[in-house]
PDB file of N, CA, C and O in Angstrom:
ATOM      1  N   MET A   1       5.260   6.340 -96.770  1.00  0.00           N
ATOM      2  CA  MET A   1       6.245   5.711 -95.906  1.00  0.00           C
ATOM      3  C   MET A   1       6.683   6.668 -94.791  1.00  0.00           C
ATOM      4  O   MET A   1       6.727   6.286 -93.622  1.00  0.00           O
ATOM      5  N   LEU A   2       7.003   7.901 -95.156  1.00  0.00           N
ATOM      6  CA  LEU A   2       7.420   8.895 -94.158  1.00  0.00           C
ATOM      7  C   LEU A   2       6.297   9.153 -93.162  1.00  0.00           C
ATOM      8  O   LEU A   2       6.535   9.312 -91.965  1.00  0.00           O
ATOM      9  N   HIS A   3       5.071   9.193 -93.677  1.00  0.00           N
ATOM     10  CA  HIS A   3       3.905   9.409 -92.826  1.00  0.00           C
ATOM     11  C   HIS A   3       3.811   8.295 -91.773  1.00  0.00           C
ATOM     12  O   HIS A   3       3.542   8.582 -90.606  1.00  0.00           O
ATOM     13  N   THR A   4       4.021   7.066 -92.151  1.00  0.00           N
ATOM     14  CA  THR A   4       3.969   5.927 -91.238  1.00  0.00           C
ATOM     15  C   THR A   4       5.069   6.015 -90.188  1.00  0.00           C
ATOM     16  O   THR A   4       4.830   5.730 -89.015  1.00  0.00           O
ATOM     17  N   LEU A   5       6.270   6.407 -90.597  1.00  0.00           N
ATOM     18  CA  LEU A   5       7.376   6.555 -89.647  1.00  0.00           C
ATOM     19  C   LEU A   5       7.099   7.648 -88.627  1.00  0.00           C
ATOM     20  O   LEU A   5       7.412   7.493 -87.447  1.00  0.00           O
ATOM     21  N   ILE A   6       6.518   8.740 -89.071  1.00  0.00           N
ATOM     22  CA  ILE A   6       6.190   9.839 -88.164  1.00  0.00           C
ATOM     23  C   ILE A   6       5.140   9.390 -87.151  1.00  0.00           C
ATOM     24  O   ILE A   6       5.255   9.686 -85.962  1.00  0.00           O
ATOM     25  N   ILE A   7       4.125   8.682 -87.618  1.00  0.00           N
ATOM     26  CA  ILE A   7       3.085   8.193 -86.709  1.00  0.00           C
ATOM     27  C   ILE A   7       3.684   7.201 -85.709  1.00  0.00           C
ATOM     28  O   ILE A   7       3.377   7.261 -84.519  1.00  0.00           O
ATOM     29  N   ALA A   8       4.528   6.300 -86.181  1.00  0.00           N
ATOM     30  CA  ALA A   8       5.162   5.323 -85.295  1.00  0.00           C
ATOM     31  C   ALA A   8       6.025   6.028 -84.245  1.00  0.00           C
ATOM     32  O   ALA A   8       6.010   5.652 -83.073  1.00  0.00           O
ATOM     33  N   ALA A   9       6.770   7.044 -84.663  1.00  0.00           N
ATOM     34  CA  ALA A   9       7.616   7.790 -83.733  1.00  0.00           C
ATOM     35  C   ALA A   9       6.756   8.501 -82.684  1.00  0.00           C
ATOM     36  O   ALA A   9       7.108   8.521 -81.504  1.00  0.00           O
ATOM     37  N   LEU A  10       5.650   9.074 -83.101  1.00  0.00           N
ATOM     38  CA  LEU A  10       4.752   9.756 -82.161  1.00  0.00           C
ATOM     39  C   LEU A  10       4.140   8.774 -81.164  1.00  0.00           C
ATOM     40  O   LEU A  10       4.022   9.078 -79.977  1.00  0.00           O
ATOM     41  N   VAL A  11       3.755   7.607 -81.647  1.00  0.00           N
ATOM     42  CA  VAL A  11       3.199   6.592 -80.754  1.00  0.00           C
ATOM     43  C   VAL A  11       4.243   6.154 -79.737  1.00  0.00           C
ATOM     44  O   VAL A  11       3.939   6.036 -78.550  1.00  0.00           O
ATOM     45  N   LEU A  12       5.468   5.913 -80.187  1.00  0.00           N
ATOM     46  CA  LEU A  12       6.541   5.528 -79.270  1.00  0.00           C
ATOM     47  C   LEU A  12       6.828   6.617 -78.253  1.00  0.00           C
ATOM     48  O   LEU A  12       7.057   6.328 -77.079  1.00  0.00           O
ATOM     49  N   MET A  13       6.818   7.865 -78.693  1.00  0.00           N
ATOM     50  CA  MET A  13       7.051   8.977 -77.768  1.00  0.00           C
ATOM     51  C   MET A  13       5.930   9.053 -76.731  1.00  0.00           C
ATOM     52  O   MET A  13       6.185   9.308 -75.554  1.00  0.00           O
ATOM     53  N   LEU A  14       4.691   8.833 -77.170  1.00  0.00           N
ATOM     54  CA  LEU A  14       3.556   8.842 -76.242  1.00  0.00           C
ATOM     55  C   LEU A  14       3.672   7.717 -75.226  1.00  0.00           C
ATOM     56  O   LEU A  14       3.442   7.936 -74.037  1.00  0.00           O
ATOM     57  N   LEU A  15       4.024   6.525 -75.671  1.00  0.00           N
ATOM     58  CA  LEU A  15       4.197   5.404 -74.759  1.00  0.00           C
ATOM     59  C   LEU A  15       5.329   5.653 -73.765  1.00  0.00           C
ATOM     60  O   LEU A  15       5.205   5.336 -72.582  1.00  0.00           O
ATOM     61  N   ALA A  16       6.423   6.218 -74.247  1.00  0.00           N
ATOM     62  CA  ALA A  16       7.545   6.532 -73.358  1.00  0.00           C
ATOM     63  C   ALA A  16       7.123   7.577 -72.329  1.00  0.00           C
ATOM     64  O   ALA A  16       7.473   7.469 -71.154  1.00  0.00           O
ATOM     65  N   TRP A  17       6.385   8.574 -72.760  1.00  0.00           N
ATOM     66  CA  TRP A  17       5.913   9.621 -71.835  1.00  0.00           C
ATOM     67  C   TRP A  17       4.986   9.022 -70.781  1.00  0.00           C
ATOM     68  O   TRP A  17       5.093   9.355 -69.600  1.00  0.00           O
ATOM     69  N   LEU A  18       4.075   8.140 -71.200  1.00  0.00           N
ATOM     70  CA  LEU A  18       3.165   7.504 -70.248  1.00  0.00           C
ATOM     71  C   LEU A  18       3.931   6.662 -69.236  1.00  0.00           C
ATOM     72  O   LEU A  18       3.620   6.685 -68.045  1.00  0.00           O
ATOM     73  N   PHE A  19       4.926   5.921 -69.703  1.00  0.00           N
ATOM     74  CA  PHE A  19       5.720   5.112 -68.798  1.00  0.00           C
ATOM     75  C   PHE A  19       6.467   5.999 -67.815  1.00  0.00           C
ATOM     76  O   PHE A  19       6.464   5.731 -66.614  1.00  0.00           O
ATOM     77  N   TRP A  20       7.104   7.049 -68.310  1.00  0.00           N
ATOM     78  CA  TRP A  20       7.874   7.955 -67.457  1.00  0.00           C
ATOM     79  C   TRP A  20       6.971   8.614 -66.426  1.00  0.00           C
ATOM     80  O   TRP A  20       7.342   8.759 -65.261  1.00  0.00           O
ATOM     81  N   ARG A  21       5.797   9.006 -66.859  1.00  0.00           N
ATOM     82  CA  ARG A  21       4.855   9.685 -65.985  1.00  0.00           C
ATOM     83  C   ARG A  21       4.389   8.776 -64.861  1.00  0.00           C
ATOM     84  O   ARG A  21       4.221   9.218 -63.725  1.00  0.00           O
ATOM     85  N   ARG A  22       4.183   7.523 -65.175  1.00  0.00           N
ATOM     86  CA  ARG A  22       3.695   6.577 -64.185  1.00  0.00           C
ATOM     87  C   ARG A  22       4.790   6.161 -63.223  1.00  0.00           C
ATOM     88  O   ARG A  22       4.508   5.792 -62.083  1.00  0.00           O
ATOM     89  N   GLY A  23       6.007   6.216 -63.658  1.00  0.00           N
ATOM     90  CA  GLY A  23       7.117   5.873 -62.788  1.00  0.00           C
ATOM     91  C   GLY A  23       7.475   4.406 -62.842  1.00  0.00           C
ATOM     92  O   GLY A  23       6.935   3.630 -63.631  1.00  0.00           O
ATOM     93  N   VAL A  24       8.400   4.057 -61.980  1.00  0.00           N
ATOM     94  CA  VAL A  24       8.888   2.683 -61.921  1.00  0.00           C
ATOM     95  C   VAL A  24       8.377   2.017 -60.652  1.00  0.00           C
ATOM     96  O   VAL A  24       7.968   2.682 -59.700  1.00  0.00           O
ATOM     97  N   VAL A  25       8.409   0.711 -60.661  1.00  0.00           N
ATOM     98  CA  VAL A  25       8.033  -0.061 -59.489  1.00  0.00           C
ATOM     99  C   VAL A  25       9.321  -0.436 -58.768  1.00  0.00           C
ATOM    100  O   VAL A  25      10.203  -1.072 -59.346  1.00  0.00           O
ATOM    101  N   ARG A  26       9.422  -0.043 -57.521  1.00  0.00           N
ATOM    102  CA  ARG A  26      10.574  -0.393 -56.691  1.00  0.00           C
ATOM    103  C   ARG A  26      10.054  -0.902 -55.348  1.00  0.00           C
ATOM    104  O   ARG A  26       8.999  -0.479 -54.875  1.00  0.00           O
ATOM    105  N   SER A  27      10.803  -1.805 -54.752  1.00  0.00           N
ATOM    106  CA  SER A  27      10.457  -2.315 -53.422  1.00  0.00           C
ATOM    107  C   SER A  27      11.142  -1.452 -52.358  1.00  0.00           C
ATOM    108  O   SER A  27      12.030  -0.654 -52.659  1.00  0.00           O
ATOM    109  N   LYS A  28      10.706  -1.633 -51.103  1.00  0.00           N
ATOM    110  CA  LYS A  28      11.362  -0.939 -49.999  1.00  0.00           C
ATOM    111  C   LYS A  28      12.837  -1.314 -49.946  1.00  0.00           C
ATOM    112  O   LYS A  28      13.692  -0.465 -49.692  1.00  0.00           O
ATOM    113  N   ASP A  29      13.129  -2.584 -50.185  1.00  0.00           N
ATOM    114  CA  ASP A  29      14.521  -3.042 -50.137  1.00  0.00           C
ATOM    115  C   ASP A  29      15.367  -2.394 -51.239  1.00  0.00           C
ATOM    116  O   ASP A  29      16.525  -2.047 -51.011  1.00  0.00           O
ATOM    117  N   GLU A  30      14.791  -2.233 -52.422  1.00  0.00           N
ATOM    118  CA  GLU A  30      15.539  -1.589 -53.515  1.00  0.00           C
ATOM    119  C   GLU A  30      15.843  -0.133 -53.172  1.00  0.00           C
ATOM    120  O   GLU A  30      16.961   0.341 -53.376  1.00  0.00           O
ATOM    121  N   VAL A  31      14.844   0.569 -52.653  1.00  0.00           N
ATOM    122  CA  VAL A  31      15.031   1.971 -52.287  1.00  0.00           C
ATOM    123  C   VAL A  31      16.080   2.075 -51.177  1.00  0.00           C
ATOM    124  O   VAL A  31      16.955   2.939 -51.221  1.00  0.00           O
ATOM    125  N   ALA A  32      15.986   1.194 -50.187  1.00  0.00           N
ATOM    126  CA  ALA A  32      16.960   1.197 -49.095  1.00  0.00           C
ATOM    127  C   ALA A  32      18.367   0.923 -49.633  1.00  0.00           C
ATOM    128  O   ALA A  32      19.336   1.522 -49.167  1.00  0.00           O
ATOM    129  N   LYS A  33      18.479   0.033 -50.600  1.00  0.00           N
ATOM    130  CA  LYS A  33      19.793  -0.284 -51.166  1.00  0.00           C
ATOM    131  C   LYS A  33      20.383   0.931 -51.886  1.00  0.00           C
ATOM    132  O   LYS A  33      21.580   1.192 -51.765  1.00  0.00           O
ATOM    133  N   TYR A  34      19.575   1.668 -52.622  1.00  0.00           N
ATOM    134  CA  TYR A  34      20.069   2.894 -53.269  1.00  0.00           C
ATOM    135  C   TYR A  34      20.662   3.836 -52.224  1.00  0.00           C
ATOM    136  O   TYR A  34      21.757   4.368 -52.403  1.00  0.00           O
ATOM    137  N   ILE A  35      19.925   4.035 -51.131  1.00  0.00           N
ATOM    138  CA  ILE A  35      20.387   4.964 -50.101  1.00  0.00           C
ATOM    139  C   ILE A  35      21.643   4.422 -49.430  1.00  0.00           C
ATOM    140  O   ILE A  35      22.615   5.153 -49.242  1.00  0.00           O
ATOM    141  N   GLU A  36      21.625   3.159 -49.074  1.00  0.00           N
ATOM    142  CA  GLU A  36      22.776   2.552 -48.401  1.00  0.00           C
ATOM    143  C   GLU A  36      24.022   2.600 -49.291  1.00  0.00           C
ATOM    144  O   GLU A  36      25.106   2.959 -48.830  1.00  0.00           O
ATOM    145  N   ASP A  37      23.861   2.240 -50.554  1.00  0.00           N
ATOM    146  CA  ASP A  37      25.001   2.278 -51.483  1.00  0.00           C
ATOM    147  C   ASP A  37      25.554   3.694 -51.620  1.00  0.00           C
ATOM    148  O   ASP A  37      26.768   3.885 -51.691  1.00  0.00           O
ATOM    149  N   PHE A  38      24.660   4.688 -51.657  1.00  0.00           N
ATOM    150  CA  PHE A  38      25.107   6.077 -51.756  1.00  0.00           C
ATOM    151  C   PHE A  38      25.889   6.474 -50.509  1.00  0.00           C
ATOM    152  O   PHE A  38      26.956   7.080 -50.606  1.00  0.00           O
ATOM    153  N   LEU A  39      25.357   6.132 -49.343  1.00  0.00           N
ATOM    154  CA  LEU A  39      26.021   6.489 -48.089  1.00  0.00           C
ATOM    155  C   LEU A  39      27.373   5.792 -47.934  1.00  0.00           C
ATOM    156  O   LEU A  39      28.303   6.366 -47.368  1.00  0.00           O
ATOM    157  N   GLN A  40      27.487   4.570 -48.429  1.00  0.00           N
ATOM    158  CA  GLN A  40      28.725   3.796 -48.308  1.00  0.00           C
ATOM    159  C   GLN A  40      29.697   4.073 -49.453  1.00  0.00           C
ATOM    160  O   GLN A  40      30.796   3.520 -49.476  1.00  0.00           O
ATOM    161  N   GLY A  41      29.303   4.928 -50.407  1.00  0.00           N
ATOM    162  CA  GLY A  41      30.185   5.242 -51.532  1.00  0.00           C
ATOM    163  C   GLY A  41      30.279   4.114 -52.548  1.00  0.00           C
ATOM    164  O   GLY A  41      31.235   4.059 -53.321  1.00  0.00           O
ATOM    165  N   ARG A  42      29.301   3.214 -52.558  1.00  0.00           N
ATOM    166  CA  ARG A  42      29.320   2.084 -53.477  1.00  0.00           C
ATOM    167  C   ARG A  42      28.570   2.356 -54.773  1.00  0.00           C
ATOM    168  O   ARG A  42      28.573   1.512 -55.669  1.00  0.00           O
ATOM    169  N   SER A  43      27.932   3.507 -54.893  1.00  0.00           N
ATOM    170  CA  SER A  43      27.181   3.813 -56.111  1.00  0.00           C
ATOM    171  C   SER A  43      27.895   4.886 -56.909  1.00  0.00           C
ATOM    172  O   SER A  43      28.693   5.661 -56.381  1.00  0.00           O
ATOM    173  N   GLN A  44      27.589   4.908 -58.178  1.00  0.00           N
ATOM    174  CA  GLN A  44      28.131   5.954 -59.042  1.00  0.00           C
ATOM    175  C   GLN A  44      27.132   7.105 -59.089  1.00  0.00           C
ATOM    176  O   GLN A  44      25.953   6.930 -58.780  1.00  0.00           O
ATOM    177  N   ASP A  45      27.612   8.276 -59.476  1.00  0.00           N
ATOM    178  CA  ASP A  45      26.744   9.459 -59.517  1.00  0.00           C
ATOM    179  C   ASP A  45      25.502   9.219 -60.366  1.00  0.00           C
ATOM    180  O   ASP A  45      24.409   9.654 -60.001  1.00  0.00           O
ATOM    181  N   ARG A  46      25.658   8.540 -61.482  1.00  0.00           N
ATOM    182  CA  ARG A  46      24.505   8.339 -62.370  1.00  0.00           C
ATOM    183  C   ARG A  46      23.454   7.450 -61.722  1.00  0.00           C
ATOM    184  O   ARG A  46      22.263   7.606 -61.992  1.00  0.00           O
ATOM    185  N   ASP A  47      23.879   6.512 -60.863  1.00  0.00           N
ATOM    186  CA  ASP A  47      22.910   5.661 -60.156  1.00  0.00           C
ATOM    187  C   ASP A  47      22.050   6.504 -59.216  1.00  0.00           C
ATOM    188  O   ASP A  47      20.827   6.369 -59.186  1.00  0.00           O
ATOM    189  N   TRP A  48      22.704   7.368 -58.456  1.00  0.00           N
ATOM    190  CA  TRP A  48      21.976   8.233 -57.520  1.00  0.00           C
ATOM    191  C   TRP A  48      21.093   9.216 -58.277  1.00  0.00           C
ATOM    192  O   TRP A  48      19.952   9.461 -57.884  1.00  0.00           O
ATOM    193  N   ASP A  49      21.618   9.777 -59.358  1.00  0.00           N
ATOM    194  CA  ASP A  49      20.827  10.706 -60.168  1.00  0.00           C
ATOM    195  C   ASP A  49      19.574  10.028 -60.714  1.00  0.00           C
ATOM    196  O   ASP A  49      18.489  10.608 -60.699  1.00  0.00           O
ATOM    197  N   GLU A  50      19.733   8.793 -61.197  1.00  0.00           N
ATOM    198  CA  GLU A  50      18.574   8.059 -61.714  1.00  0.00           C
ATOM    199  C   GLU A  50      17.564   7.807 -60.594  1.00  0.00           C
ATOM    200  O   GLU A  50      16.365   8.021 -60.769  1.00  0.00           O
ATOM    201  N   PHE A  51      18.058   7.352 -59.450  1.00  0.00           N
ATOM    202  CA  PHE A  51      17.157   7.081 -58.325  1.00  0.00           C
ATOM    203  C   PHE A  51      16.375   8.326 -57.918  1.00  0.00           C
ATOM    204  O   PHE A  51      15.158   8.266 -57.740  1.00  0.00           O
ATOM    205  N   THR A  52      17.062   9.438 -57.772  1.00  0.00           N
ATOM    206  CA  THR A  52      16.382  10.647 -57.284  1.00  0.00           C
ATOM    207  C   THR A  52      15.546  11.338 -58.359  1.00  0.00           C
ATOM    208  O   THR A  52      14.728  12.201 -58.040  1.00  0.00           O
ATOM    209  N   SER A  53      15.738  10.974 -59.622  1.00  0.00           N
ATOM    210  CA  SER A  53      15.038  11.646 -60.715  1.00  0.00           C
ATOM    211  C   SER A  53      13.802  10.905 -61.223  1.00  0.00           C
ATOM    212  O   SER A  53      12.910  11.527 -61.801  1.00  0.00           O
ATOM    213  N   VAL A  54      13.734   9.613 -61.020  1.00  0.00           N
ATOM    214  CA  VAL A  54      12.652   8.821 -61.608  1.00  0.00           C
ATOM    215  C   VAL A  54      11.558   8.571 -60.576  1.00  0.00           C
ATOM    216  O   VAL A  54      11.803   8.011 -59.507  1.00  0.00           O
ATOM    217  N   HIS A  55      10.362   8.992 -60.916  1.00  0.00           N
ATOM    218  CA  HIS A  55       9.180   8.831 -60.060  1.00  0.00           C
ATOM    219  C   HIS A  55       8.961   7.347 -59.745  1.00  0.00           C
ATOM    220  O   HIS A  55       9.108   6.491 -60.618  1.00  0.00           O
ATOM    221  N   ILE A  56       8.610   7.055 -58.495  1.00  0.00           N
ATOM    222  CA  ILE A  56       8.281   5.697 -58.065  1.00  0.00           C
ATOM    223  C   ILE A  56       6.766   5.630 -57.889  1.00  0.00           C
ATOM    224  O   ILE A  56       6.165   6.532 -57.305  1.00  0.00           O
ATOM    225  N   ARG A  57       6.160   4.578 -58.387  1.00  0.00           N
ATOM    226  CA  ARG A  57       4.697   4.466 -58.350  1.00  0.00           C
ATOM    227  C   ARG A  57       4.126   4.438 -56.935  1.00  0.00           C
ATOM    228  O   ARG A  57       3.064   5.011 -56.693  1.00  0.00           O
ATOM    229  N   ASP A  58       4.801   3.792 -56.011  1.00  0.00           N
ATOM    230  CA  ASP A  58       4.321   3.731 -54.630  1.00  0.00           C
ATOM    231  C   ASP A  58       4.497   5.115 -53.992  1.00  0.00           C
ATOM    232  O   ASP A  58       5.620   5.612 -53.916  1.00  0.00           O
ATOM    233  N   PRO A  59       3.414   5.740 -53.534  1.00  0.00           N
ATOM    234  CA  PRO A  59       3.506   7.101 -52.991  1.00  0.00           C
ATOM    235  C   PRO A  59       4.453   7.227 -51.796  1.00  0.00           C
ATOM    236  O   PRO A  59       5.178   8.216 -51.686  1.00  0.00           O
ATOM    237  N   TYR A  60       4.454   6.239 -50.903  1.00  0.00           N
ATOM    238  CA  TYR A  60       5.352   6.284 -49.746  1.00  0.00           C
ATOM    239  C   TYR A  60       6.811   6.259 -50.194  1.00  0.00           C
ATOM    240  O   TYR A  60       7.618   7.073 -49.744  1.00  0.00           O
ATOM    241  N   LEU A  61       7.144   5.329 -51.075  1.00  0.00           N
ATOM    242  CA  LEU A  61       8.522   5.225 -51.549  1.00  0.00           C
ATOM    243  C   LEU A  61       8.913   6.442 -52.388  1.00  0.00           C
ATOM    244  O   LEU A  61      10.070   6.860 -52.379  1.00  0.00           O
ATOM    245  N   ASP A  62       7.943   7.009 -53.114  1.00  0.00           N
ATOM    246  CA  ASP A  62       8.257   8.205 -53.891  1.00  0.00           C
ATOM    247  C   ASP A  62       8.524   9.392 -52.970  1.00  0.00           C
ATOM    248  O   ASP A  62       9.352  10.245 -53.286  1.00  0.00           O
ATOM    249  N   ARG A  63       7.834   9.453 -51.839  1.00  0.00           N
ATOM    250  CA  ARG A  63       8.114  10.511 -50.866  1.00  0.00           C
ATOM    251  C   ARG A  63       9.526  10.360 -50.310  1.00  0.00           C
ATOM    252  O   ARG A  63      10.235  11.350 -50.128  1.00  0.00           O
ATOM    253  N   ILE A  64       9.932   9.123 -50.040  1.00  0.00           N
ATOM    254  CA  ILE A  64      11.299   8.869 -49.580  1.00  0.00           C
ATOM    255  C   ILE A  64      12.290   9.324 -50.661  1.00  0.00           C
ATOM    256  O   ILE A  64      13.292   9.970 -50.356  1.00  0.00           O
ATOM    257  N   ARG A  65      12.005   8.985 -51.918  1.00  0.00           N
ATOM    258  CA  ARG A  65      12.885   9.382 -53.039  1.00  0.00           C
ATOM    259  C   ARG A  65      13.018  10.903 -53.113  1.00  0.00           C
ATOM    260  O   ARG A  65      14.121  11.428 -53.263  1.00  0.00           O
ATOM    261  N   ARG A  66      11.895  11.604 -53.006  1.00  0.00           N
ATOM    262  CA  ARG A  66      11.938  13.076 -53.063  1.00  0.00           C
ATOM    263  C   ARG A  66      12.712  13.637 -51.878  1.00  0.00           C
ATOM    264  O   ARG A  66      13.490  14.579 -52.031  1.00  0.00           O
ATOM    265  N   ASP A  67      12.501  13.062 -50.702  1.00  0.00           N
ATOM    266  CA  ASP A  67      13.249  13.512 -49.521  1.00  0.00           C
ATOM    267  C   ASP A  67      14.745  13.274 -49.700  1.00  0.00           C
ATOM    268  O   ASP A  67      15.562  14.097 -49.287  1.00  0.00           O
ATOM    269  N   CYS A  68      15.098  12.160 -50.311  1.00  0.00           N
ATOM    270  CA  CYS A  68      16.520  11.875 -50.583  1.00  0.00           C
ATOM    271  C   CYS A  68      17.100  12.912 -51.538  1.00  0.00           C
ATOM    272  O   CYS A  68      18.226  13.378 -51.363  1.00  0.00           O
ATOM    273  N   SER A  69      16.322  13.259 -52.536  1.00  0.00           N
ATOM    274  CA  SER A  69      16.781  14.261 -53.499  1.00  0.00           C
ATOM    275  C   SER A  69      17.051  15.588 -52.800  1.00  0.00           C
ATOM    276  O   SER A  69      18.034  16.268 -53.095  1.00  0.00           O
ATOM    277  N   ASP A  70      16.172  15.948 -51.874  1.00  0.00           N
ATOM    278  CA  ASP A  70      16.338  17.205 -51.131  1.00  0.00           C
ATOM    279  C   ASP A  70      17.502  17.134 -50.142  1.00  0.00           C
ATOM    280  O   ASP A  70      18.092  18.161 -49.804  1.00  0.00           O
ATOM    281  N   ALA A  71      17.835  15.928 -49.676  1.00  0.00           N
ATOM    282  CA  ALA A  71      18.831  15.770 -48.608  1.00  0.00           C
ATOM    283  C   ALA A  71      20.146  15.168 -49.083  1.00  0.00           C
ATOM    284  O   ALA A  71      20.917  14.666 -48.266  1.00  0.00           O
ATOM    285  N   THR A  72      20.419  15.206 -50.374  1.00  0.00           N
ATOM    286  CA  THR A  72      21.618  14.553 -50.906  1.00  0.00           C
ATOM    287  C   THR A  72      22.888  14.926 -50.149  1.00  0.00           C
ATOM    288  O   THR A  72      23.744  14.071 -49.923  1.00  0.00           O
ATOM    289  N   ALA A  73      23.019  16.186 -49.756  1.00  0.00           N
ATOM    290  CA  ALA A  73      24.237  16.635 -49.068  1.00  0.00           C
ATOM    291  C   ALA A  73      24.172  16.416 -47.549  1.00  0.00           C
ATOM    292  O   ALA A  73      25.148  16.678 -46.845  1.00  0.00           O
ATOM    293  N   ASN A  74      23.056  15.949 -47.055  1.00  0.00           N
ATOM    294  CA  ASN A  74      22.868  15.787 -45.611  1.00  0.00           C
ATOM    295  C   ASN A  74      22.869  14.302 -45.253  1.00  0.00           C
ATOM    296  O   ASN A  74      21.833  13.639 -45.312  1.00  0.00           O
ATOM    297  N   ARG A  75      24.030  13.793 -44.884  1.00  0.00           N
ATOM    298  CA  ARG A  75      24.177  12.363 -44.601  1.00  0.00           C
ATOM    299  C   ARG A  75      23.297  11.906 -43.429  1.00  0.00           C
ATOM    300  O   ARG A  75      22.790  10.784 -43.439  1.00  0.00           O
ATOM    301  N   LEU A  76      23.118  12.758 -42.432  1.00  0.00           N
ATOM    302  CA  LEU A  76      22.283  12.379 -41.289  1.00  0.00           C
ATOM    303  C   LEU A  76      20.821  12.216 -41.708  1.00  0.00           C
ATOM    304  O   LEU A  76      20.139  11.296 -41.254  1.00  0.00           O
ATOM    305  N   ALA A  77      20.351  13.099 -42.564  1.00  0.00           N
ATOM    306  CA  ALA A  77      18.976  12.990 -43.063  1.00  0.00           C
ATOM    307  C   ALA A  77      18.810  11.731 -43.903  1.00  0.00           C
ATOM    308  O   ALA A  77      17.789  11.050 -43.805  1.00  0.00           O
ATOM    309  N   LEU A  78      19.803  11.420 -44.725  1.00  0.00           N
ATOM    310  CA  LEU A  78      19.736  10.199 -45.535  1.00  0.00           C
ATOM    311  C   LEU A  78      19.742   8.963 -44.645  1.00  0.00           C
ATOM    312  O   LEU A  78      19.013   8.005 -44.902  1.00  0.00           O
ATOM    313  N   GLN A  79      20.560   8.985 -43.604  1.00  0.00           N
ATOM    314  CA  GLN A  79      20.598   7.851 -42.663  1.00  0.00           C
ATOM    315  C   GLN A  79      19.247   7.684 -41.973  1.00  0.00           C
ATOM    316  O   GLN A  79      18.789   6.561 -41.761  1.00  0.00           O
ATOM    317  N   ALA A  80      18.609   8.803 -41.623  1.00  0.00           N
ATOM    318  CA  ALA A  80      17.292   8.736 -40.982  1.00  0.00           C
ATOM    319  C   ALA A  80      16.261   8.142 -41.944  1.00  0.00           C
ATOM    320  O   ALA A  80      15.413   7.353 -41.528  1.00  0.00           O
ATOM    321  N   LEU A  81      16.326   8.510 -43.216  1.00  0.00           N
ATOM    322  CA  LEU A  81      15.413   7.937 -44.205  1.00  0.00           C
ATOM    323  C   LEU A  81      15.655   6.436 -44.372  1.00  0.00           C
ATOM    324  O   LEU A  81      14.710   5.656 -44.495  1.00  0.00           O
ATOM    325  N   LEU A  82      16.908   6.049 -44.376  1.00  0.00           N
ATOM    326  CA  LEU A  82      17.238   4.630 -44.475  1.00  0.00           C
ATOM    327  C   LEU A  82      16.701   3.858 -43.272  1.00  0.00           C
ATOM    328  O   LEU A  82      16.148   2.770 -43.426  1.00  0.00           O
ATOM    329  N   GLU A  83      16.866   4.424 -42.072  1.00  0.00           N
ATOM    330  CA  GLU A  83      16.347   3.779 -40.874  1.00  0.00           C
ATOM    331  C   GLU A  83      14.821   3.698 -40.891  1.00  0.00           C
ATOM    332  O   GLU A  83      14.239   2.720 -40.420  1.00  0.00           O
ATOM    333  N   GLU A  84      14.184   4.722 -41.431  1.00  0.00           N
ATOM    334  CA  GLU A  84      12.717   4.687 -41.565  1.00  0.00           C
ATOM    335  C   GLU A  84      12.305   3.531 -42.465  1.00  0.00           C
ATOM    336  O   GLU A  84      11.365   2.799 -42.156  1.00  0.00           O
ATOM    337  N   LEU A  85      13.006   3.370 -43.568  1.00  0.00           N
ATOM    338  CA  LEU A  85      12.684   2.268 -44.475  1.00  0.00           C
ATOM    339  C   LEU A  85      12.939   0.905 -43.837  1.00  0.00           C
ATOM    340  O   LEU A  85      12.182  -0.040 -44.057  1.00  0.00           O
ATOM    341  N   ARG A  86      13.975   0.811 -43.070  1.00  0.00           N
ATOM    342  CA  ARG A  86      14.339  -0.461 -42.444  1.00  0.00           C
ATOM    343  C   ARG A  86      13.496  -0.731 -41.192  1.00  0.00           C
ATOM    344  O   ARG A  86      13.601  -1.798 -40.586  1.00  0.00           O
ATOM    345  N   GLY A  87      12.657   0.245 -40.809  1.00  0.00           N
ATOM    346  CA  GLY A  87      11.762   0.032 -39.675  1.00  0.00           C
ATOM    347  C   GLY A  87      12.403   0.235 -38.322  1.00  0.00           C
ATOM    348  O   GLY A  87      11.900  -0.260 -37.314  1.00  0.00           O
ATOM    349  N   ARG A  88      13.532   0.971 -38.288  1.00  0.00           N
ATOM    350  CA  ARG A  88      14.224   1.186 -37.017  1.00  0.00           C
ATOM    351  C   ARG A  88      13.923   2.535 -36.404  1.00  0.00           C
ATOM    352  O   ARG A  88      14.319   2.817 -35.273  1.00  0.00           O
ATOM    353  N   ALA A  89      13.221   3.368 -37.154  1.00  0.00           N
ATOM    354  CA  ALA A  89      12.921   4.699 -36.622  1.00  0.00           C
ATOM    355  C   ALA A  89      11.562   4.671 -35.919  1.00  0.00           C
ATOM    356  O   ALA A  89      10.657   3.938 -36.317  1.00  0.00           O
ATOM    357  N   ALA A  90      11.443   5.459 -34.898  1.00  0.00           N
ATOM    358  CA  ALA A  90      10.187   5.525 -34.155  1.00  0.00           C
ATOM    359  C   ALA A  90       9.220   6.466 -34.843  1.00  0.00           C
ATOM    360  O   ALA A  90       8.101   6.656 -34.367  1.00  0.00           O
TER     361      ALA A  90
END
């Protein structure tokens, strides 16, 4: 019985690791909303931490996420990233 529980726990840990490694699926609008909510003070710290910490499967959106993580204290940089997502930046 213990052997079965250990195997089940290992399988679950492996599946969780694979999911975490692959990241989440987010749309441009979802990513933009995270940034906008952060800039407007509508998000909680844990929301921003989750956004900046969890890999996004789309490479472009993941680059935006990483840039946001690097620019958390720089509101102008975050605004520029938001404008890039919204298609207003040249």
